[in-house]
N, C-alpha and C positions, 0 to 999 in steps of 0.2 A: 369790781361790785365782790360783795361777801357772801360767800358759800351759802348753801341753805342748807340749814337747820335740820338733824333728824326729830321727829317731834316726840315729847319725852310721852310717857303711861303716867296718866293724873295717881296722884296717893288717893289711898281710903280702899284701893277695890277687896274683893277678896273672892278664894279659888271657886272655881265653877259660873259663877253671877256676875264676878269684876264690879262692877259702878251699882248694879241695880240696887243692890240694898239701899244706898244714900240715895238713889233718886227717888224709890218710894216713900222713905221715911220723910227725905226733905228735899224736894230736887232744885226748888228755890235757892234755898238757901245754899244748896251743893255747887250749884251753878255759878253763883253770883260769887262762891269765894274761891273759884277759878281764874277770876280775875286777876289777882294777886301771884301768878305765876305767868309762863311763856303765853305770847299772843293763843299760840295753837297746843292745842293738851288732846292725848291719847283719852278715849274712856273704854270700857270694857261691858257689853251689855250682853250678858249670859256669852256665848258662841259669837257675839259682832263687835265688831273693833267700829268706833265712832270717831270722828276727830269735829273735837269743841272748839269753834273760832272765839277768840275773845278780843272786843276792842270795836271801835264803829268805823274806823277806816276799812280793817282786814274785813268787817261783815259788808259791808258796801260791794268788795271785790268780787265776796261768794254769790249775792244776791245779781250781781251789774251781769259779769261776766260770763259767755255763752260755755265759757268752758264748763258752768255748772250746771247741772239740771237739776228739774224735781225729780225728786228722789228722796232714798235716807232714810229711817225709822219713822219720821215724820209724815211723810207722805205717803211712803210704803203703805203704813196703820190708816192713814184717811182715805186711801182707795179698796178697803174694808166698806167702807161706809157709802163712800158718795163714787164710785168706779171713776171711770178716767175722763171726772167733766174739766171745765176750762180753770178748775183751782188746782187742778192734782196732776194731769196730763201732761206728758214731755214738751220738750221744746219744739219740738218736729209738729206734733200734735198740735200744739197750740198757734199756729202760724195758719193753723185750718180753721180752727175753732174760735180765738180771739174775733175777729170779724164779722162772724156769725152774733157772738153775743155783743160785741160793742153797743153796737145804735141802741140797745134798751136801756144801757147805763149814760147814755149823752146827755149832756145840760140841758136840749129842749125835752126831753123824755122825761128828765128827774122832777122838771118844772110842773108837766102835764100829772106827773105820781102828788105832788105838793100838796095840794088840795085833798087828796083820797089821803095823805097820809094824817093829815090834821082833822080829818074828819074824824078816822082811827083815835086817834087820842083824845078828842073829845067824848067819842063815846067810852072809851074806859076810864075818863076822869069823870063822867057825868056817873057812873054809880057807889063812887067814893062819897060816905058821910065821915062829918066832922066829930073825930075823939075814935075812928073809928080805924081797929087794929088791921094793919095791912100788910100781906107780906109783897115784898116790894119785887123780887125774884119774878112768884108766880106771876105780879103782874105784867111786870115788864115783859116777858115771854108771850105771855096772851097777847098784848100788843104788839108784840113784833111780829106772831103768826098772824095776824090778823090784820096788819099792815101788807104782809109777804102777799098773801091771799087776796086783798083787793089789789094789788096791782104789780104783779109778778105771776103771780098763777092765778086768774079771775074767774074762771069757770067753778061751778059748785062741788067739784069734789076738789078745789083747790083750797077751801079753808078744812074741811077736814082735816087732808095731808099734811097742811101748815100745821093742825091741833096735834096730830098723833107726831110730827117730827119734834113738837115742843114738847111732850109728854116723855116722849122716848128718847131724848137726849139725856139725861142722865146717866140712863143705864147705859147707854149707848157709847159716852166719852169714858165712862168708867173702864167697860167693856177693851175701849181702843186703848186705854191707856196701858194695862196690863198687856194687852197682845205689842203694844210698841215696846216696851219694856224688857219681856222675855218673849222674842220671836218662837217659839218651838210650836208648833201650829197643832202637835198632836197635844199639848197639853190643853188647849183652847177649844179640842173636841170631846174634852170627858166629857160624861155627864153631870159635872157640877154645878150647882145652883147658880152662880154665877153667869156661869156657859148659856144654861136654859135661857134665862132671861136676858139673856143679847138676844139670842136666836130670837126668841119668840118677839121683844123689840123688834129686829132688824124686818121680821117676816111681817108684822103689820105697817112698818112702814113703806115694803113692797109692793104691798096689796095695794094701799093709799095712793102712792104714785102708781102703781100700773091702770087704777081709774082714772085718775087725770089723763092718763095719756089716751085712755079709750075714750074719755069723751070731749077731747079734740081732734082725734083722726075720726069721730063717730059726728064731726060739723058743729060742735058745741061751745067749741072756742070762740070767746069774748071779741077776738080779731085786735085790740090793741094791747096787751098788756105783753110783758115777756116772753112767757112762753110762745102766745101768739106766734110773735116775730122770730123765736127761733124756729119754730116750726115749719114756717113761709120763708125761712132764707134758703140757698144756696151758698155753696162756697165757690172758688173760683172755679172748679170745673164744671159748675151747676146740678150738684148732687144735693139734694137735704140729708138730713140729718136721718141715719135710721133711729128706732125704736128705742136699742141697746143705748146709742146717744144723746136721743132726748131726757131717757132714763137720769143718764148721769149730771146732764143739767139743769134736770129738775131736783136731784137730791142736791147737788153743791149749792142751788140756790135755795133751797130749805134751809141745809145748815149754817150758811153763811149768813142769809136773811136774817133767821130765826135767832141763834145763837150770837152772835157779836154783838149786834145790835140791844139785845134783853142783858146782854153781860154788861155793856158799855153804860148803859143806862140804870142799872139796880146800880153799877159801882158809882154813877156820879149823885145819884139821890141818897147813897148811903156819905157818900164823902161830904155833901154838901151839910147833912144834920152833925156832921163830927164838927163843921168850918164853919160857924156863923158870920165871921167878917167877909170871907167870899161870898157865902149866902147874898149880904145885905147889897155887895160891889152887883150883886147878878140881878137882885132885885132894881138897885138903881137904873141899869143900864135895860133892863125890860120896861120898868116904867116910862122910860124917857125915848125909846125906839115904837112903842109900842102904844102905850099910852090908853092899856084897857081894851086894845082891841086882839084878836085873836093874830097868831104870825102867819104870814103868808111867806111864798119862796124867796120875795124880792128883799123879804130880812134879814134871810140868811145871812148875807155878808156883812149886814151892818152890823149884825148883834156878834161884835167881834170879841167881846169878853166869853160869853156865853161858847164860842167856840174856842177860847183858851180853856178853859174850865172844862170841856171835852177832853182836849186835846194832853192836858196835865193830867185825866184820867186814865186815859189812853199808856201815855207813859208808865204812871205807877203800876197799872192792873191790866197788860196789852191780853184781852183775849186767847190770842195765838202766841203763847211764850215759850214755844220751841219753833223753828222752821227747819226745815233739812232740803239735802242737796245730795247729788252724788256726782262725783269727778269725770269729765267724759275722755280727761286723758291727765297726765301726770300735771299741777299746778304746784307752781309756788306762790304761799300766802302769809304776808308777814314776814317772810325770809325764812318760811319751814314748806318739805317738801309733802305735799300730798300727792300720793300716789292713785292713779288711774282708777276710774272704780270703784276709790272708797265713798265711805256714806259722813256726809258734814253733817253739823249741826251750829245754828246760829242761836242764841235765847234773846229775842228781844227784852226780856224782863229784865235780865242781869245787864246789859246794851244798857238802857233807858235806866239805871242806876246805880251805874257808875259815878262816884264822886270825884272821876278826873277827870269827870266829862261834864258834870252835873252838879253845879253848889249845891250841899245840903238834899240829895238825892230824896232821902226820904221826906221832906217836908211838899206837901201839897202847894204847890204856889203857881197859879196860874199865868202870872204875869212874868217867868220864865219864858213865855211861849211872844212877849213882846219883841216885833223885828229889832230892834234896837238893841236886845239883849241874847236873841238868837244867832249861834256861831257856828259855822261849820262843822265842825266836830260833833255837835248835839243835833244838829241836819243829819250826818252820818249815822249818830247812834239810835236815831229814833225807827225803829225797824218794824212799827207796829202793823203797819200794811203792806211789808216787803219792802219791795225795791227791783229796778230794771222794769226791764219789759214786764215780767211776771207782778208788778206791784199791784196791789187790790182794782179787781174792774170796779168794783161797788163802793169805791172811796165814795163818790160824791153824793150818790144811794144811802150809802150808808150815814153818811155824816148830816144831810139833807135830815132824813128822817131824828137824828138824832139832838139836833138846832132844835127843829118845830117840837119836839114830844118836850123837851128837857124846859123852852122858857114858855110852850103852853102851859104846863103840872105847874113851873116856879111862879107862872102871873097871877096863881090864885091857891096855893097850897103850900104849907112848910109841912115838910115830914120830920121826925124825929124818932131816934134809934129806943126802944123800950129797952130793950138788953143794953147794959153799961159796959160789958166788956167790948171789946174793938173789934169788928167785923177782920176774915183775917183770908187771905186767898187760896183758894183749894186748887190745886195744881192734877188737875187730872188730864185729858187727851188737849182739853184747851183750859184755861183760867175762867174759874167762876167764884164767886162769892162764897164763903164757907156756908152753910146751913146756922140759922141764929134765930133770935125771934126776929118775929115780924116787925117792921116798923107802924106807924101809925100816923096818919095825913093829924094835923091837928087845926092850927085856927086857916082862915082863909085870908091870903092876905090882901 
């Protein structure tokens, strides 16, 4: 067996800041460029050393192996917003939290949510007018917030909290990106305008979540939504979650339920506007399978091309463009030694655009998800939902919402971009469409 290699330092760093300037200027291009080098390279983020893992097989090892725990720059910063919820907690805490959260995302529960999801979509598009200029990002944020407030946190304060989260996310994501790249706490406490905006947005969100918990503790829980299930559940020792733990789960659900689904739908509508051939095939499937009726949960499995479109969007523009872990002990990844206690990052964006894995990776091609074309290497490289025991708990929930929303929208509306310039991804804490001119629903199909 060959001896493990020492991990090289990536080129392009500057004294003091390391690779921070490269990551601030164009993080997606920088991370993708590292694929041309070793399977594992070291980056410097100010005073923090980080190991970047390139390649799907190596990334799968990091995401699946118990040697790697939730941690590192991305997760440490995420805890600033959502605390120690099911998304960000350590493996030890996850063993307690996941059984409490899992029932709310099971197939039967998602099937119960589906009619409410469809109703929220109908309410959203029911306000559209032909030829109207429409802000796709804002519209999808509003839709995702409405769905979360009706299915996951359904008490009256839940809608307010979801709306606050949707409105505060741009400021929060920008601030978290700065904290991730420059881990100097004193800098982020200075009375700078950006820091003040971040603290104000965080305070508004904390107040809204506090009101949600107060309503549920006060006997106003609907009883059949996620938060009711979570607050009624007990762990294997018979202990319920305390208010701090409930707060962390509420924030986790709001952040994941609003941002990721809104981003996926916004990117998809923009992609269809630029690819009329894909759009026509989507219409053909919707006409064949739905025949003019509204989609229901049973249709989700049958709308195969619709799901292929969404998976291709997730491949090209994964909302979580960076994942991070910490090593619990010394590990060898792709022949490279990573010491215990080291920060490790994986970039789904870079992995999912690797030309050695995906033919013509920059091409929007939903057919690459046909079963006969999908390879083991492609499955390993597709890390938009994470992997292993920590794979996204809400994958089925989010994909069901996205399929129902996309099929209902595309059955009745055609959207076209007003701006002739192509949309660009904005890599902040999560990957979002770069602000541009709105798109407008044109003709009903």
